[in-house]
N, C-alpha and C positions, 0 to 999 in steps of 0.2 A: 334551044332549051337544050338538045345535046350536046351541045358544045361546053356550055355548062356542066353537063353531068360530067364529059369525060375532064375538064379543066379540074373538077372537085376531084374525081377518081385520085386522075393524078396527084395532085396537093396530096390526100391522101392516104398515098403510097411510098409518096416520099417522106410523106412526115415520121410515116411507122419504120420506113429504112432508117431515117436521122432518129428516130429513137431506137432501135439496137442499135448502130453504130454504135451510139451513145453509153449502153450498157455496158456495164461493167463486167468484164470476163474473169469474174471472181476475183476481182484487186489482186492483177499482177504486179510482182514486184517492180521498181523503176529498171531493172537492168536485167532478163529473164535468159543470162546467158552465163550463167554462174551455173556450175557441177562441183560437184563432191570424186574425188578418186577414196579416200578412206578417210576416216574421222574418228575419235575416241568416245564421240556422243552417238546413241542410239541413232537409228534412219528412220523416220515415217512416211509413208507410200500411202497419199490419199489419191484414190480414181474417184473420178464422178462422169467420167467421158462427157464430159463439155458441159454439162448440167450446170443450172446455175444453184449456188446455196444459197438457202433463203433463209431469214431472218427467224422468224415464228414457225415455221413449219420444218419439219426434219425430212431430209429424202435420202435415200441410199446410197450410199459409197462403199467402196471396198476398201480396207486400210492394211499394209501391212507394217510387218515392225522387227527391223530387224538389232539384234543386239547381243555379240558375243561375248556378252562379259565386261564386267569394270574389269581397267586394265587392256582390253581386248580392242584391235582396230574393226572397225566396220565399213564393208565397199561398198558403195554403189553397186557397182556391175560385179551383178551376180550368176553371168556367164561366166568371167575370166575368176569370179571367188566363188565357184561352187561351194557349199557345205555348209553356208554361215547359218548361225541358228536366229532362226527365224520364231520372234516370241509372240507372233499372232499376225493370221491371214485369212479373212473373213471380213463378213460383211459387216455396218456400223448405221446408224441411222443420224446423222451428221446437221449440223445447224450453223448459224456463226451464234455469237453471244455476247454480250457485255453491251453497256449501256455508251460511256464514255469510251472508254477501249471499243468502242465498233467504228467509232468516228475517226479513228487512224486510217493511214494508207493501208497498214497493215492488218487485217484483221483477227480476232479469237473465234475459237470453234470448241464446242460443246457436240460431245458424241455419245452414244448406249453404244455396244456389241450386239449382232444379232444373230442369230439362229439361220436366218433365211432372211433373202431381201423381204425391205416393205410391203413388196407389190404381192410377194409370195405369201404374205403374212409371218413374215419372220418377227420372233419375240426375243426380247432384252433379254441379254445372258450377262452372268455375270464372271469376268476373267480377272486375273493377274497380270499385273503391270508394269516390269523394270523395277521387281522387288515389291510394289507395292499392293495392299490385301486386294480380293477379288473383290471386285464390284460393275454395277453395270452404270454408273455416270462417271463421268472423265471429261476433262477440258483439256483445249488446248491453246494455252494460255501465250499472248503475243506481244512479250516487251517491246512496245516503238517509244515512248517518252522516255524512259526510263533505259539511257545508250548504255550502262552499266552491266544491265540486265540482271542485277542479283538482286535489287531492293527487295522484290514478292518473297524470292527464297531466303534471305535476310530476314525478315521479319520471323516468318515463321521461324526458323532456324534458332533464332533469339530468345522465343516465348514458349517453346516446344518442351522446356524445362517444367514450363509454373500451368499453362493451361492444359485442358483436361482432353484436346483434341484441337489438332492444330494440322491442315491438310498437308501432306508430303507433293512434292514435285521433281520432275527431273528434266534436266535438259533432253534435247531431242533437236535435231536438223528434219529439216521436212520439204518435202515434195509434193507438190499440187498436179496431177495430170502432167506429170513428169515438167513441171515448171520448179525448181527451187525458190523454197519460198522465206528459206534462213530458220534461224536458232528460235525453236520455243521448249515451250513446256511443257510437258506431259505431267497432269495434275490431278490430284482429289479434291474434288467440291464439296461443299459443306452439306451432307444427305445423312440419309439413317444407314448403316450397314454395320455387320461386323467390325466390320476393320474401320468404320466413318464413327457414326454418334450410332452406337449400341441402346435402340429407341423401340419400343415397343408400338405397333399399330394403336392408335387408340380405339377405346370400345365407344358402345352407348350409353353406359351405364358405370354406377359405382367406380371402384379405381380405376378399371380400364377407360372412362372416359380424362380420368385425369393428364395422359399420356401417352405416347410423348409426338410432340410439336415442335414445330421450327419456323419461326416466324423471322419478321426481318423487318428494320427501319428503314423504309427506302422511298419512291418515286411513288407518286399517286396513280399510277400506270394499272389497267386493268384492275380485279376485284380486291380493294383494300379496308382494311377496317381503320377510321379516323382516330384520333385519339383524343379524348375531352379533354385534355389538357393540353393548353397552348404553350410554347415554349419563352423560354424570358433570354433577358440579356444576363450581362456577367453579373449587374447589379442587383439582378431578381423582378425587372419591370418588365412584364406581359408585352409579349411583342402579340400586339391585336392586330389579328385577320391572317396570322399563319398556324400551320399546322401542321401535325407527324402522322406519318402514317404506317399502318405494319401491313407489310405485306406477307402472303400464305404462302410458303417455300415448302414444307411436309408435313401434313398431306397435302397434294393438290387442291386448291378453294375446289374443284369440281368435284372431287372426289371426296371431300367432307362431308355429312350429314348438316343440316342446321343443328341439332344437339349439340357436337364437335365443337362449331363455331358459334355458338354463342356460349358455351363453354369457357372455350379462349380468351375470347373478346372477355369476359369475364372477370376470368385470371389476370387478364394483362390489366384491368381497369380498378382490380382490386389494388392490385401493386400501386398503379398511379395514383389512384386515391389515397393510399397510403402516404405515398411519397409526400404528397403535397397538403397533409394533414400538421396541424399545429406541431404532435405529438408524436412525428414519423421516426423523432433518434430512440424515442424509447426502447430498449433491448428486447421486452419481453413483446411488446404488442406494435414494434414499429416495421420500417424496410426491410430488416433482416429476414422476415420470417416469407417474404417473398422473393430473395435474389440472394445468391451465393456471393458472401460481401468480397469474399477474398478472389474470385473468380473476377467479379467487377472490377479489382482493386487492379490482378494483373492485366485484366483486358485492358484497363485506364492506361497502365503504363505502356502497354509494348503500343498504342497506337499515340501517347503523347512522346514518345522517343520520337518515332520518326517526323510530330509537330503532321499527321498526316489530313489533310484537306477535307479529306471523306469521313472523320475520323466518327463516328457515335451517329450520323445523319444519313448515311448511304450506304449500303451494304451493313448495314447493323444487323447482324443474325444473332437468334438467342432461340436458345431450347429451351422443352419442359419435360422432365420424366414424370411417372407417374407418381403420385404422392407417396405411396408405400415404398418407394426407393429415394424419392427427395424431390421435395414439390418447389425448389424455388426453382429461378429461373438462372439459366449458365448465357456469358456471350461465347462467342467462338471469332477470331480472330479471320478476315479474308481482304481480299483487293488492296495491298499495300503499295502498287506501283507508283502512286503519286503522292508518295511519302518521303520523309529524308533532303526536303530540300529543295525538292525539282520544280513545285509549281510558283508563277510570277504572281498569279491571283491570290488573292484571300490571304497574304502574308505568307503564302505557305513556303517560301524561299528563309523565312528566317525562323534563326533558332531560337529565340527569346521570348516566344508568346504559348499559351497553353491552347489546346485545341478546343477544350469544351466550354472554352468562354469564345468559340468564334462567332458566335451570334449577335456580335456588334458589326462584325465587318462584314456578315452575309443580309445583315436587313441595310445594311450602306450599298452593297453590289445589287440587291434584287434578286439575290437567287431564291427562291421557295423553299430549300429542303434546308429546315434547320436545323438544329442540335438538342435533342427532346430535354425539358426540364429536368430529369434526373439526373442529370450529371451536374447541374450547378446546384440539388440538393445537396446531394451526397457528399460535396465539397464543401457545402459549409456544414455539418458536422464534424466537431471534434473527435470523435472515436474513428470515423471513417478517414479523415489524415490523418491520425496519428498510427494506426493499420498501413495508410498509403507512404508515408517517412519508412517505417519498419522497413515496408516492402523493398522499398528502395535501395537502404542499406541491404539485404539478403543478394539483391541483384547485382549491386555494388560489387559485393565480397564473392560474387559466384560468376556466374557467365556476362554480366554486363559489363566489362572490364573493355577499354580501347582494346589490350592486346588479344584477348576473345577476339573481338566484332574485326576486329583489322585481320584475323588469322580467319576470320567465316566468310570474310571478303575475298581475302586472295585466295581463297581453296575454291570459291564457288567462280572467281573470276579464270584460275588457274584452268578450272575442266573449258572453261569461253575459248581458252589461248592456246591452251597442249597444242592441237591439233588443228591449228587454222580454222576454227568457227568463226570465231568471233569478226575476223577476215572476210570471209565467204559471207558472213551477212550483210558486212558493211559494206561489198561489192554488190550486194540484193538491194540492199537501200543505202544509197549516200545517205548521209545526213553530218560526219564532221566538219567542226564549221561552221554551220547550219544550221539556223532557226528551226528548232521541233517542238510547236505546240506540248504543254506549257511551260516549255522550261525557263528559269529564271536566266540560269548559267548556260553559255553553249562551248561545248566541249571541244578540241581543237580532234581529237584524239583520245582510244581507250584508256590511255594511260592518266591525262589528263581527266578525263567523266571519274576515273577512279578516285584517284587524289580529292579532287572536290568534293565528294563520298565522305571519306574519308577527313576533310577539314571539317564537313559540316555535321558530324556525329561526334566529333573533338570538339564542336562550338556546342551542341545540343548537349553534351553530356555535364560539361560545366555549368551550365547555366541550372540544370535541373537540380543539381546537386547541391547550388546555392540556395533553388528556391527549395530543397525538399529538408534542406539542413544536415546533409549529408557530410562527413567528414572522417577520412580515411585514420585519420588517427585516434578518434573516437574508441572506446570501447565498444565491441562486437555486443550484439546480445547475444547471451547465454555464456560468454567465454567470462566466466567469473573469476577464473585464476590468471587472468591475462596470460596465457600463453599462445596466442594469437589463434587458436584451435578451440574449436566446441567439441565436448565429447564428456563421458561417466564421468572424469573427474573434476568435472564442472558443475555436475550434479551432487558429488560428493562433498564438496567444499561449501555449496548451497544450504544442503541440509545440516554440515555442522555449523555453518552461521546460524542458521533458523532454532538448536538446539543449544547452543550457548549465548541466545541472544543478543550477539552479535551480528546481528544481520547486515549485509550487501546491499546498498541503498543505491549504487550510482547504476549508469544504464545500462551494464551486462545484467546483470542481477532482477532486474524486473523484466523478465520476461513473457509472464499476461498482461506488460503495458499497463496498469494499473494505478502505475504512481508509489508503490510499496512492495516489501520483499516479504513474501510470504508462501504458504506452502502452494499456493496456485501457479506459481513461479516455478517451484520443482515439478509440480504435471506438466506447465506446457514447454519446459525444458526434456523432458522427459520422451515426451509426445513429439518432439522435434526429432530428437536422436531415432527414434523409433519411425517415422515418419518420411524426414527429410525436408518438412513444412512445419513454418511455426502455425500454431493454432488462431483460429480469426481468436 
């Protein structure tokens, strides 16, 4: 009996040693011998003193951020280079973040600055980082599948002029417990705050109960609200047995009262019931009373430009203010690393398909997370699609030109190549010429990766132009006098047309998109000149 006990004990000890040996040491890079001498990017040091970073629970860490300013070099050796600008040096509450991104070899992080270690009762505090506004909720994103490392920031930069809020991000180079982990993006997240989504906390009754909330179409993990409406195929056929789930982003579910939970569920249900009704297109009683139509259009165009395989169905963040401010739901762009032609799966590499019609492919693949039926209904409303096409024309005449897009890509890539950051990252994580999930195209070097991205975008824009009827030679909306610009002279000419009875009837004069020229076009044109955007 004693021999059996000793043998069993030895086996348990060996088993435990094996488990310890297999435990990842915070997922270090393949090459742990890369080091920075100097870099044009900010340097982030994270110190956990060998503790294992967790996914579902925050641990105390120390963070130091050196940033001597734009255009200045930052040095890893602070002894040889004293007097550098330390932008933050203090405690943080650190954890891993992400779903798909967490499955990659290199992991992203979420962190909250602290007044003291968690073990000493440290509380979260708001800090300003790398020129981004004060907040207490930050991310360190780890572009891995995207070997250009520009896709996320590219999507946000292109959407920024159109969306009410788009999270900012800054490149940096990161050390963890003295090991170089490569290039990261220190980023804002979609959260409440003066410099984020400036939302009031919801109350218990009246107007205070109606806002603000941040929700998310996502996975069925944790406490979720399941939609009472099932997704549909590209032809409107109900996807039997499939469901859409909403996660509570802010406030956290555990911090909400039953009154607040019931309210936001009811509000989502009202919006979905209206979209599902036969009279959903009614301009007075239809869906437009529940959603900010132009915001949804801007969100759709941003997602479709990237043909994002996660679009609408995962990380589909939306928010609601108090009714007294704005009673409608609005979308927020987030998570575009798998966009712009990367994935081999779900036809993500193709440039000639709509993401909102992806349920057909998702059903065949067996993926349980489908696109909500909203997008099918919206894109089958002629009034919505007319505005969508007009908005695309606005995009194409402003910041969605190939020249503009290529300039943004080159600017982002330039920051990564200027002082060798991308080369160091590639030394730590060797990936050129090697398959990296889920890339359809395997780039041989950084220039090759950038070239693929640019060519894909060129093909995508050409296809979207064709589908949305954009003709660069067609009259520009509001350019009544045809001089290539929209300004006060167009208002004068349009008024003269109306006064003389010789009303212009072409696409340029139909500013309110009602199919005829009238005083509404003058109002729409003036509002555009005052606000920079065409009214809905």
